N, C-alpha and C positions, 0 to 999 in steps of 0.2 A: 893506743889501742885504733884501729882504722874502722871506719863507718863505710856503707855502701847506702845509694839510694835506689828503692827499688818501687816499682811501680806495680798495684795491686788491683783488681777489681774490686767494687764496692763491697760484693757479697764477701768476696775475701778479707776484705781488712774488717767487716762486721766479725766474722767468724773469730779473728784474732784478737779484736779488741773483747770479744765477750769471754776469750778465754784466760787475760788477763785475772789474776786472782787478788789484786789490788790495784788500785788508779797509780800507786809510786812504782806499780812493777814493769819494768820495761818489754816492747815486742820481741827482743832479743832473747831476754827470756823465756818467754813464752814459745817462742821457735825450740829452744834448746831443750825444754822437756815434753815438746810437741812428739805425737807416735804416727810412725808415718806409713803404719799396716807392713809393716815387715815381717814376713813368715818367721815363729821362733823358732830355733833351730837345735835346741834343748827341753824336756822337760822342765826345767829347772826356769828356764827364760820365760815358758808359758805360764808355768806358775805364779812368776811375779807379776807378769802382765795383769793376771785374772785379779790379785790384791790390788793391785792400782786400779783395775776397772770395777771391782765390786766391794774392796774394803778388807781388811784383816781378821781374819778367824771366821769367815764366811765357809760354811762346808758345802752348801749347794745354793745353787742357783735355781731361781723358781722361773718356771715358763714366761710369765709378766718380764722378767727382768732380763732374759735371755734374747726376747723377740727385740724390745727395747733396745740392747745391746745393739742387735743386727741391725733395727733400723737407722740408728746415729751412725754407724761403721755405713753402710749404703749411701749415707746423705751426703757424707764426707766425700765417698768416692764416686758422687753423680757429677759430671760435666757441667759446666755453668754454660 
């Protein structure tokens, strides 16, 4: 496996660090499962993304959950 050294701003590093599911998870794994806000191309893809964001078996989203999701996505897109 090849490795690359990259430089990150401190805030970007903190985001990556907080996204780790366990202390043993690698940053490579975090990046591989990252969401880059690409538009969904099919309804099936959109549905899959909603399950990831809100959990399986959810039939409706509350106004509070929708607002929280919008704020989280806006913060990720905000330039540093």
